[in-house]
PLY file of the C-alpha trace (Angstrom):
ply
format ascii 1.0
element vertex 412
property float x
property float y
property float z
element edge 411
property int vertex1
property int vertex2
end_header
32.10 4.47 -47.61
30.11 7.28 -46.28
27.06 6.40 -48.39
27.25 2.85 -47.18
27.63 3.88 -43.59
24.63 6.20 -43.77
22.48 3.68 -45.57
23.03 1.08 -42.93
22.36 3.75 -40.25
18.99 4.51 -41.97
18.01 0.88 -41.90
19.13 0.45 -38.21
16.90 3.68 -37.28
13.80 1.99 -39.13
13.97 -0.98 -37.03
15.10 0.58 -33.55
11.77 0.84 -32.10
10.66 -2.71 -33.15
13.61 -4.00 -31.11
12.76 -1.83 -28.15
9.38 -3.47 -27.97
11.02 -6.91 -28.12
13.87 -6.31 -25.56
15.07 -2.94 -24.16
18.70 -4.11 -24.57
18.31 -4.68 -28.25
16.80 -1.29 -28.70
19.64 0.46 -26.84
22.13 -1.45 -29.06
20.37 -0.53 -32.11
20.15 3.16 -30.98
23.77 3.43 -30.38
24.64 1.60 -33.54
22.56 3.88 -35.56
23.97 7.02 -34.42
27.67 5.65 -34.59
27.05 4.68 -38.22
25.69 8.05 -39.05
28.31 9.97 -37.19
31.23 7.94 -38.73
30.61 9.17 -42.32
30.36 12.67 -41.37
33.78 12.63 -39.38
35.19 10.68 -42.39
34.49 13.30 -44.85
35.81 15.92 -42.60
39.15 14.30 -41.80
41.03 15.32 -45.02
40.45 18.93 -44.29
42.05 18.81 -41.12
45.30 20.46 -41.25
48.39 20.00 -39.04
49.10 22.84 -36.41
52.55 24.32 -36.68
52.37 25.28 -33.05
53.06 21.74 -32.11
56.77 21.21 -30.81
57.07 17.89 -32.47
55.22 17.74 -35.77
53.24 14.40 -36.19
54.61 11.79 -38.51
52.93 9.98 -41.19
51.62 6.42 -40.52
53.68 3.88 -42.44
52.73 3.89 -46.08
50.65 6.97 -45.81
53.08 9.65 -47.09
51.68 9.45 -50.44
48.14 9.64 -49.31
47.84 13.35 -50.17
46.68 14.15 -46.64
48.64 16.09 -43.85
50.45 13.74 -41.32
47.80 14.51 -38.62
44.88 13.91 -41.03
46.61 10.73 -42.24
46.99 9.40 -38.58
43.35 10.29 -37.88
42.15 8.76 -40.98
43.97 5.54 -40.24
42.51 5.21 -36.84
39.02 6.23 -38.06
39.01 3.60 -40.79
40.21 0.76 -38.26
37.18 1.97 -35.96
34.80 1.52 -38.86
36.21 -1.88 -39.69
36.06 -3.32 -36.27
32.71 -1.73 -35.46
31.03 -3.01 -38.56
32.70 -6.53 -38.29
31.45 -6.71 -34.82
27.97 -5.91 -36.23
28.04 -8.37 -38.71
29.17 -11.15 -36.27
26.08 -10.39 -34.17
23.89 -10.35 -37.23
25.07 -13.73 -38.76
24.81 -15.12 -35.21
21.23 -14.15 -35.00
20.36 -15.75 -38.23
22.35 -19.11 -37.59
22.73 -19.82 -33.89
20.76 -17.30 -32.07
21.87 -14.62 -29.56
23.14 -15.26 -26.01
20.97 -12.35 -24.42
17.31 -11.52 -24.65
14.13 -13.36 -24.81
14.66 -15.46 -27.96
18.11 -17.11 -27.01
16.76 -20.55 -28.13
15.48 -19.37 -31.65
17.09 -17.83 -34.85
15.85 -14.78 -36.75
14.62 -15.26 -40.38
16.40 -13.71 -43.28
15.03 -10.81 -44.88
15.48 -8.19 -47.76
16.03 -5.33 -45.22
18.72 -6.98 -43.10
20.44 -8.50 -46.07
20.86 -4.98 -47.81
22.03 -3.63 -44.65
24.66 -6.51 -44.18
25.85 -6.08 -47.76
26.40 -2.33 -47.23
28.45 -3.11 -44.07
30.50 -5.71 -45.86
31.29 -3.46 -48.74
32.37 -0.68 -46.38
34.60 -2.99 -44.51
36.08 -4.16 -47.79
36.64 -0.66 -49.07
38.16 0.63 -45.91
40.44 -2.41 -45.76
41.92 -1.64 -49.48
42.43 2.00 -48.36
44.41 0.93 -45.30
46.38 -1.35 -47.45
46.96 1.12 -50.29
46.56 4.67 -48.83
48.05 6.32 -52.06
44.61 5.44 -53.62
43.47 8.56 -51.74
45.68 10.88 -53.69
44.82 9.58 -57.31
43.06 12.38 -59.18
39.90 11.21 -60.85
39.56 12.75 -64.43
36.14 13.48 -65.85
35.09 14.46 -69.33
32.59 17.28 -68.83
30.62 18.42 -65.93
27.83 16.17 -66.30
29.87 13.12 -66.32
31.63 14.60 -63.20
28.39 14.83 -61.53
27.15 11.55 -62.38
30.16 9.82 -61.05
30.14 11.77 -57.90
26.47 10.83 -57.32
26.46 7.29 -58.50
27.28 5.35 -55.43
25.32 7.43 -53.11
22.25 7.32 -55.29
22.49 3.38 -55.64
22.89 2.96 -51.92
19.91 5.39 -51.16
17.80 3.70 -53.79
18.58 0.23 -52.39
18.19 1.24 -48.80
14.83 2.73 -49.60
13.47 0.02 -51.65
13.81 -2.59 -48.91
12.06 -0.25 -46.36
8.82 -1.24 -48.19
6.84 -3.96 -46.10
6.95 -6.34 -49.26
10.76 -6.28 -49.44
11.68 -5.76 -45.89
11.37 -9.22 -44.72
11.68 -10.21 -40.99
12.81 -6.91 -39.50
10.82 -4.54 -41.77
8.61 -1.79 -40.66
5.61 -3.94 -40.91
7.10 -6.50 -38.48
7.86 -10.10 -38.91
4.78 -11.17 -40.78
6.72 -12.22 -44.03
9.19 -14.54 -42.28
8.64 -18.13 -41.38
7.55 -17.22 -37.95
4.04 -15.88 -37.49
5.32 -13.43 -34.69
5.44 -9.86 -33.96
2.82 -7.10 -34.27
2.13 -7.66 -38.00
1.28 -11.37 -37.20
-1.24 -10.04 -34.62
-2.63 -7.80 -37.27
-2.98 -10.87 -39.55
-4.85 -12.63 -36.98
-7.11 -9.60 -36.49
-8.12 -10.10 -40.09
-9.48 -13.64 -39.05
-11.69 -12.97 -36.05
-14.27 -14.86 -37.74
-12.06 -17.66 -38.96
-12.09 -21.15 -37.64
-14.64 -24.10 -37.86
-17.55 -21.88 -37.09
-20.90 -23.77 -36.33
-20.36 -27.42 -36.17
-23.90 -28.21 -35.44
-25.21 -29.52 -31.99
-26.11 -32.77 -30.12
-29.13 -32.89 -27.83
-29.44 -29.31 -28.09
-25.78 -28.39 -27.19
-23.32 -26.97 -29.52
-20.55 -29.19 -30.58
-18.05 -26.39 -30.11
-18.53 -23.61 -27.56
-16.76 -20.24 -27.95
-15.92 -17.84 -25.24
-15.18 -14.09 -24.86
-16.38 -11.10 -26.86
-15.75 -10.37 -30.42
-14.81 -6.68 -30.28
-12.17 -5.51 -32.35
-8.90 -5.43 -30.24
-7.45 -2.24 -28.84
-3.76 -1.11 -29.75
-2.77 -2.63 -26.30
-4.53 -5.82 -26.90
-2.71 -6.41 -30.35
0.54 -5.80 -28.58
-0.35 -8.26 -26.13
-1.36 -10.85 -28.69
1.73 -10.19 -30.63
3.77 -10.94 -27.52
1.96 -14.26 -26.91
2.74 -15.29 -30.44
6.41 -14.31 -30.21
6.77 -16.00 -26.78
5.19 -19.16 -27.96
7.23 -19.36 -31.06
10.36 -18.89 -29.08
9.23 -21.69 -26.46
8.29 -24.20 -29.13
11.65 -24.19 -30.99
13.08 -26.99 -28.50
10.07 -29.26 -29.46
10.45 -29.27 -33.21
11.72 -32.73 -32.84
8.89 -34.86 -31.50
11.26 -37.17 -29.27
12.16 -33.80 -27.37
8.33 -33.33 -26.56
7.94 -36.92 -25.51
11.04 -36.60 -23.11
9.58 -33.63 -21.58
6.37 -35.17 -20.57
4.11 -34.58 -23.41
3.02 -38.08 -23.69
-1.00 -37.96 -23.68
-1.57 -38.36 -27.56
-4.92 -37.23 -29.20
-5.06 -37.50 -33.03
-7.65 -36.30 -35.48
-7.63 -35.07 -38.98
-3.99 -35.43 -39.65
-2.91 -33.65 -36.49
-1.70 -35.11 -33.24
-2.20 -33.34 -30.11
0.56 -34.19 -27.39
-0.65 -33.17 -23.93
1.66 -32.64 -21.06
0.96 -35.65 -18.79
2.88 -34.89 -15.61
1.76 -33.31 -12.42
3.21 -29.74 -12.87
0.45 -27.19 -12.50
2.51 -24.64 -14.42
1.43 -26.39 -17.78
-2.19 -25.34 -17.13
-3.26 -21.85 -18.25
-1.70 -19.31 -20.59
2.09 -19.98 -20.04
4.18 -19.72 -23.04
7.24 -21.08 -21.08
5.22 -24.45 -20.56
2.55 -25.08 -23.16
-0.34 -27.34 -22.01
-0.23 -29.18 -25.47
1.72 -29.30 -28.67
0.24 -29.95 -32.07
2.09 -31.82 -34.89
0.95 -32.71 -38.37
1.28 -36.34 -38.76
-0.21 -36.70 -42.19
2.85 -35.95 -44.47
3.84 -39.30 -45.76
7.56 -40.27 -45.21
8.10 -37.20 -42.92
8.48 -37.05 -39.16
5.75 -35.00 -37.25
5.84 -31.33 -38.13
5.24 -28.95 -35.20
2.43 -26.50 -35.87
1.74 -24.69 -32.68
0.70 -25.14 -29.10
-2.79 -25.38 -27.35
-3.19 -23.83 -24.03
-5.72 -25.40 -21.63
-7.24 -23.71 -18.46
-8.01 -25.64 -15.40
-11.43 -26.85 -14.95
-14.10 -23.89 -14.35
-11.49 -21.19 -15.27
-12.10 -18.84 -18.13
-9.31 -18.10 -20.35
-7.85 -14.70 -20.37
-8.71 -12.59 -23.58
-5.31 -10.92 -23.69
-5.75 -9.99 -27.40
-9.53 -9.04 -26.99
-11.46 -10.46 -30.02
-8.33 -11.96 -31.33
-7.90 -14.51 -28.60
-11.42 -16.10 -27.99
-11.26 -19.39 -26.26
-13.33 -22.37 -27.10
-14.16 -25.72 -25.78
-15.45 -29.09 -27.15
-18.38 -30.98 -26.40
-17.81 -34.38 -24.61
-20.27 -37.25 -25.13
-20.51 -40.92 -24.18
-20.60 -43.47 -26.71
-20.54 -46.97 -25.50
-18.32 -46.76 -22.68
-16.02 -44.11 -23.98
-15.77 -40.42 -23.65
-15.82 -38.92 -27.20
-14.91 -35.35 -28.41
-18.28 -34.80 -30.52
-17.50 -33.85 -34.03
-13.92 -35.44 -34.06
-14.62 -38.96 -32.82
-11.55 -38.68 -30.60
-11.76 -40.90 -27.48
-10.48 -39.44 -24.17
-8.94 -41.56 -21.44
-11.42 -43.14 -18.89
-14.69 -44.78 -19.22
-18.25 -43.60 -19.01
-21.73 -44.98 -18.20
-24.34 -43.97 -20.97
-27.39 -44.24 -18.46
-25.83 -41.87 -16.14
-23.69 -39.60 -18.41
-24.34 -35.96 -18.90
-22.66 -34.22 -21.77
-20.23 -31.58 -20.85
-17.64 -29.46 -22.35
-13.81 -29.73 -21.99
-11.79 -26.97 -20.35
-11.31 -23.91 -22.28
-8.52 -23.96 -24.80
-6.55 -21.64 -27.13
-4.47 -22.54 -30.34
-1.41 -20.40 -31.15
-0.02 -21.50 -34.52
3.60 -21.01 -35.25
3.42 -21.57 -38.94
1.04 -20.06 -41.52
-2.20 -21.44 -40.78
-5.73 -21.18 -42.30
-7.93 -18.80 -40.51
-5.25 -17.07 -38.78
-2.62 -17.61 -35.99
-5.47 -18.24 -33.32
-7.56 -20.22 -35.47
-9.73 -23.24 -33.90
-9.89 -24.85 -37.35
-8.67 -28.54 -36.83
-9.83 -29.74 -40.38
-7.83 -31.88 -42.62
-7.49 -29.19 -45.05
-6.12 -26.74 -42.58
-3.68 -29.34 -41.14
-2.44 -30.21 -44.72
-2.04 -26.62 -45.77
-0.21 -25.73 -42.57
2.12 -28.73 -43.00
2.91 -27.69 -46.57
3.56 -24.09 -45.47
6.07 -25.37 -42.75
7.83 -27.35 -45.34
8.01 -24.59 -47.76
5.73 -25.96 -50.24
3.11 -23.09 -49.94
3.48 -19.51 -49.51
1.40 -17.88 -46.62
-0.46 -15.73 -49.27
-1.72 -19.07 -50.88
-3.57 -20.20 -47.81
-7.33 -19.35 -47.12
-7.61 -16.19 -45.41
0 1
1 2
2 3
3 4
4 5
5 6
6 7
7 8
8 9
9 10
10 11
11 12
12 13
13 14
14 15
15 16
16 17
17 18
18 19
19 20
20 21
21 22
22 23
23 24
24 25
25 26
26 27
27 28
28 29
29 30
30 31
31 32
32 33
33 34
34 35
35 36
36 37
37 38
38 39
39 40
40 41
41 42
42 43
43 44
44 45
45 46
46 47
47 48
48 49
49 50
50 51
51 52
52 53
53 54
54 55
55 56
56 57
57 58
58 59
59 60
60 61
61 62
62 63
63 64
64 65
65 66
66 67
67 68
68 69
69 70
70 71
71 72
72 73
73 74
74 75
75 76
76 77
77 78
78 79
79 80
80 81
81 82
82 83
83 84
84 85
85 86
86 87
87 88
88 89
89 90
90 91
91 92
92 93
93 94
94 95
95 96
96 97
97 98
98 99
99 100
100 101
101 102
102 103
103 104
104 105
105 106
106 107
107 108
108 109
109 110
110 111
111 112
112 113
113 114
114 115
115 116
116 117
117 118
118 119
119 120
120 121
121 122
122 123
123 124
124 125
125 126
126 127
127 128
128 129
129 130
130 131
131 132
132 133
133 134
134 135
135 136
136 137
137 138
138 139
139 140
140 141
141 142
142 143
143 144
144 145
145 146
146 147
147 148
148 149
149 150
150 151
151 152
152 153
153 154
154 155
155 156
156 157
157 158
158 159
159 160
160 161
161 162
162 163
163 164
164 165
165 166
166 167
167 168
168 169
169 170
170 171
171 172
172 173
173 174
174 175
175 176
176 177
177 178
178 179
179 180
180 181
181 182
182 183
183 184
184 185
185 186
186 187
187 188
188 189
189 190
190 191
191 192
192 193
193 194
194 195
195 196
196 197
197 198
198 199
199 200
200 201
201 202
202 203
203 204
204 205
205 206
206 207
207 208
208 209
209 210
210 211
211 212
212 213
213 214
214 215
215 216
216 217
217 218
218 219
219 220
220 221
221 222
222 223
223 224
224 225
225 226
226 227
227 228
228 229
229 230
230 231
231 232
232 233
233 234
234 235
235 236
236 237
237 238
238 239
239 240
240 241
241 242
242 243
243 244
244 245
245 246
246 247
247 248
248 249
249 250
250 251
251 252
252 253
253 254
254 255
255 256
256 257
257 258
258 259
259 260
260 261
261 262
262 263
263 264
264 265
265 266
266 267
267 268
268 269
269 270
270 271
271 272
272 273
273 274
274 275
275 276
276 277
277 278
278 279
279 280
280 281
281 282
282 283
283 284
284 285
285 286
286 287
287 288
288 289
289 290
290 291
291 292
292 293
293 294
294 295
295 296
296 297
297 298
298 299
299 300
300 301
301 302
302 303
303 304
304 305
305 306
306 307
307 308
308 309
309 310
310 311
311 312
312 313
313 314
314 315
315 316
316 317
317 318
318 319
319 320
320 321
321 322
322 323
323 324
324 325
325 326
326 327
327 328
328 329
329 330
330 331
331 332
332 333
333 334
334 335
335 336
336 337
337 338
338 339
339 340
340 341
341 342
342 343
343 344
344 345
345 346
346 347
347 348
348 349
349 350
350 351
351 352
352 353
353 354
354 355
355 356
356 357
357 358
358 359
359 360
360 361
361 362
362 363
363 364
364 365
365 366
366 367
367 368
368 369
369 370
370 371
371 372
372 373
373 374
374 375
375 376
376 377
377 378
378 379
379 380
380 381
381 382
382 383
383 384
384 385
385 386
386 387
387 388
388 389
389 390
390 391
391 392
392 393
393 394
394 395
395 396
396 397
397 398
398 399
399 400
400 401
401 402
402 403
403 404
404 405
405 406
406 407
407 408
408 409
409 410
410 411
């Protein structure tokens, strides 16, 4: 029981700072929990050695069923209380854990989303479940504590004493590695289904040059215009980019069903290369700019036969004439598309998408759309801020969202 509690404490210490950066109350919870799970085994081991003091006028009595435990009455009473505290505390932690993986938490920034399962949290939960089970058995049969354990030789005795702690330490250490840790590992949340957290921003930093690149030009103007610098991001900018990803992911959960998006006012449809952009078509100015609570546009994959539209990410649109904030430095470069007049329709050059309204070719001057920034919440070719709207990128993202492709199989 001591080894299991210490193992769970080690895991909670490892993810404590990540949760502080996510929400201060989460960090405080993990700080208290970590120390509680570390102190509990120390007291647990010390309790059998606490003797009853004969100076007491009324000696303490054994709790029911504990007279054969091999402990003094005082130690037995304390042991029973301490085991109950361990059970109640760890059961409470397990309830919070399974709620975060199934229905979400009632407090914090991500109340509408659920966490992904990972190796680190599963091992921790397993340690806590085993601890609760063993403590319950001891409470039910205290006489087990008095059973002598026979060993054949010192080597076997030492092996028996160390077996459980060694297994717990080995399992706990193994899942500390980024490859095994999962959604709450030291490397962040990059290995989960959500591309959120600091490691997702790091993944995006590897794709500064990703996207559609040079799409050519029309009448001397580039079909797609990029804005902002390409400098490597600072630590603060990486953190800001990670927060943008996380906030966008949390906000988009409500729109996984496309009908919810339509009901919320995302009714202006623009489709190209297997994707459909649903732009907010109401009069609320809050939907302009970099506002994760109210994204300007939602992007769905509509090229999976027999499947409902699959939410891939959001697109933020700045007001006319306003430059987008490069919160993530070179990670978050904004872009705009060239608008041309063909016939009497306004067309997005390079994509053949017709916008609302009409134009007169004789008086029309080619112009650029407002600045925009994509934030993908599924593994996406070119990175989480990629401007790649090709059919291949859409197909790969849809397959990744459906679990048909692992993120590592996508183009870098």
